[in-house]
C-alpha positions in Angstrom: 44.3 -15.1 4.7 43.6 -12.7 6.6 45.4 -9.6 6.7 47.7 -9.5 10.2 49.2 -6.0 12.0 52.3 -6.7 13.6 53.4 -3.8 15.7 56.9 -3.3 16.9 58.1 -0.8 19.6 61.4 -0.5 19.2 62.9 1.9 17.5 65.8 0.5 16.4 64.1 -3.0 15.2 61.3 -0.6 13.4 64.1 1.3 11.1 65.9 -1.8 10.6 63.0 -3.4 8.7 61.0 -0.3 7.5 62.8 -0.4 4.4 62.8 -4.1 3.2 58.9 -4.0 4.3 58.2 -1.1 2.1 59.9 -2.3 -0.8 57.8 -5.4 -0.5 54.6 -4.2 0.2 53.6 -4.0 -3.7 55.0 -7.5 -4.2 53.6 -9.7 -1.0 50.1 -11.2 -1.5 49.4 -10.4 2.3 51.0 -7.0 3.9 51.4 -7.6 7.3 54.0 -4.9 8.8 52.9 -1.8 10.5 55.8 0.3 12.2 55.5 2.7 15.2 57.6 4.0 17.1 55.7 5.2 20.3 52.8 3.7 22.3 50.8 6.7 21.2 51.4 5.6 17.7 51.3 2.3 18.0 47.6 2.7 19.4 46.4 5.2 16.6 47.6 3.1 13.8 45.5 0.0 16.0 42.6 2.4 15.4 42.6 3.2 12.2 43.1 -0.6 10.8 39.7 -1.1 13.1 38.0 2.1 10.9 38.9 0.6 7.6 37.4 -2.7 8.7 34.3 -0.7 9.9 34.3 1.3 6.5 34.7 -2.1 4.7 31.7 -3.8 6.6 29.3 -0.2 6.0 29.7 0.9 9.8 30.3 4.7 9.1 29.4 6.1 12.0 31.9 3.7 14.1 34.2 4.3 11.1 34.2 8.0 11.6 34.3 7.4 15.5 37.6 5.3 15.7 39.2 7.3 13.7 38.5 10.4 15.2 40.6 8.3 18.2 43.2 7.4 16.4 43.9 11.6 15.3 43.5 12.6 18.7 46.2 10.1 20.0 48.4 10.6 16.8 48.0 14.9 17.5 49.2 14.4 21.1 52.4 12.0 19.9 53.1 14.7 17.8 54.0 12.0 14.9 53.9 12.6 11.2 51.7 9.9 11.6 48.7 12.0 12.4 48.1 13.3 8.7 47.1 9.7 8.2 43.7 9.9 10.5 43.0 13.2 10.2 42.9 12.7 6.0 40.9 9.9 6.5 38.5 11.2 8.5 38.3 13.9 5.8 37.1 10.8 3.6 34.7 9.6 6.1 33.3 12.6 6.5 32.5 13.5 2.8 31.1 10.2 2.5 28.1 10.6 5.4 27.9 14.3 3.7 27.0 12.4 0.4 24.9 9.9 1.8 23.0 12.4 4.7 23.2 15.2 2.6 24.7 16.5 4.9 26.4 20.2 4.3 27.9 20.7 7.7 29.6 17.7 7.7 31.1 19.0 3.7 32.5 21.4 5.5 34.0 19.6 8.1 35.1 17.6 5.6 37.2 20.4 3.7 38.6 21.3 7.0 40.1 18.5 7.8 41.3 17.7 3.8 43.1 21.4 4.8 45.0 20.3 7.8 47.7 17.6 6.0 50.9 19.5 4.7 53.2 16.8 3.8 54.8 15.4 5.9 53.7 12.1 5.6 51.8 11.9 2.7 52.9 12.6 -0.6 51.7 15.3 -3.5 49.5 13.2 -5.0 48.1 11.8 -2.2 46.9 15.1 -0.9 45.4 16.3 -4.4 43.7 13.1 -4.5 42.3 13.5 -1.2 40.8 17.1 -1.9 39.6 15.9 -5.3 37.5 13.3 -3.9 35.7 15.8 -2.0 35.2 18.0 -4.4 33.6 15.8 -6.4 30.4 16.7 -4.3 29.8 19.9 -5.6 32.6 20.5 -8.4 31.8 18.6 -11.7 35.2 19.6 -13.0 37.2 17.8 -10.2 36.1 14.4 -12.0 38.7 15.4 -14.9 41.2 16.9 -12.3 40.7 12.9 -10.4 41.1 11.3 -13.6 43.9 13.0 -14.9 45.7 13.0 -10.9 45.1 8.8 -11.2 47.1 8.4 -14.4 50.0 10.8 -13.0 50.7 8.9 -10.0 50.5 5.7 -11.5 53.1 6.5 -13.9 55.0 8.5 -10.9 54.2 6.3 -8.1 56.9 8.3 -5.6 54.1 11.2 -5.8 52.1 8.6 -3.4 52.8 7.0 -0.1 52.7 3.2 -0.6 54.7 1.7 2.6 51.0 0.6 4.2 50.3 3.7 5.9 48.0 5.2 3.3 48.2 3.3 0.4 49.5 -0.6 0.2 49.7 -0.4 -3.4 49.7 1.9 -6.9 46.7 -0.1 -7.4 44.9 0.9 -4.1 45.4 4.9 -4.8 43.4 4.1 -8.5 40.4 2.1 -6.9 40.5 5.0 -4.2 39.8 7.4 -7.3 37.5 5.2 -9.0 35.1 4.5 -6.4 34.7 8.2 -5.7 33.9 8.9 -9.4 31.4 5.7 -9.1 29.9 7.0 -6.0 29.5 10.5 -7.4 27.9 9.3 -9.9 30.9 10.2 -12.9 30.1 6.5 -14.3 31.5 8.1 -17.9 35.0 9.3 -16.3 35.1 6.4 -14.1 34.8 4.1 -17.4 37.5 6.0 -19.2 40.0 5.7 -16.2 38.7 1.6 -15.9 39.6 0.8 -19.6 43.2 2.2 -19.5 43.9 0.2 -16.1 41.8 -3.0 -17.7 45.4 -3.2 -19.4 47.3 -3.4 -16.4 45.1 -6.0 -14.4 48.7 -7.0 -12.0 47.8 -3.3 -10.6 45.2 -5.1 -8.3 46.3 -8.2 -7.1 48.8 -7.3 -4.5 46.3 -8.1 -1.4 42.4 -9.6 -1.3 40.6 -6.4 -0.2 42.3 -4.8 -3.6 41.1 -7.6 -5.7 37.7 -7.1 -4.1 37.5 -3.1 -4.6 38.5 -3.8 -8.8 36.2 -6.5 -8.6 33.4 -4.1 -7.5 34.5 -1.2 -10.2 34.7 -3.8 -12.7 31.1 -5.1 -11.9 29.8 -1.9 -12.0 31.0 -0.3 -14.7 30.9 -3.3 -17.3 28.0 -6.4 -15.6 24.5 -7.0 -16.2 22.5 -5.7 -13.5 22.0 -9.8 -12.9 25.7 -9.8 -12.4 25.5 -6.6 -10.1 23.2 -8.3 -7.6 25.3 -11.9 -7.7 28.1 -9.6 -6.7 26.6 -7.7 -4.0 25.5 -10.9 -2.6 28.5 -12.2 -2.4 30.2 -9.4 -0.8 27.7 -9.2 1.7 28.7 -12.5 2.5 32.5 -11.7 2.6 32.1 -8.4 4.5 33.0 -6.1 1.8 29.6 -4.0 2.8 31.3 -0.8 1.2 32.1 -3.1 -2.3 28.6 -4.2 -2.7 27.3 -0.8 -2.8 30.2 0.3 -5.3 29.2 -2.5 -7.6 25.1 -2.0 -7.3 
């Protein structure tokens, strides 16, 4: 089932539903509700949804463009939500820098990652963001990111999991693991994945998370033939990023 997005323009209705929606996000199979209180924020959230789909499909430049537009809208609304697109923009810039060996883009990623100050994102989210980018130049960041991931899994209050940034604890974990794998830190990734292999329920909250976890396990434990087979299957389903992670 495809994830749908419901935008609520009524502040009263949004506030009335926000508690239940946030509490149920971890358990539901297909999270559906995104809450927004003004037009610019609504549009920014829709652009962010489109950007995440573009990144998942391997269209990085399109994802960058959409996220930049979302950031401009959210910033215009003076909403704390602006921290989400600027953080995602930092992640995308670092991914572009990794793929293209683009030093100015890496500098942009560091500058963008310094902008959020906890108005929306939590301490764990901010630390993960900065460590993900640090992986490109600082090998010691790999061990720090692994430790942070375990800390946040045991203390979920350190992350935002209402769907604005992550839907579930497993979302935080897979982002750390993907960053480690793509950065070439396979030993740290395998050690972390070994631990979470004892908690498979962490990665069943929604379809994309199941694909992300499957890609990680295939990369770390699968044979070359299994990795190639997963890549073909993931590409057919539109999970190009997961195909790259797995191979």
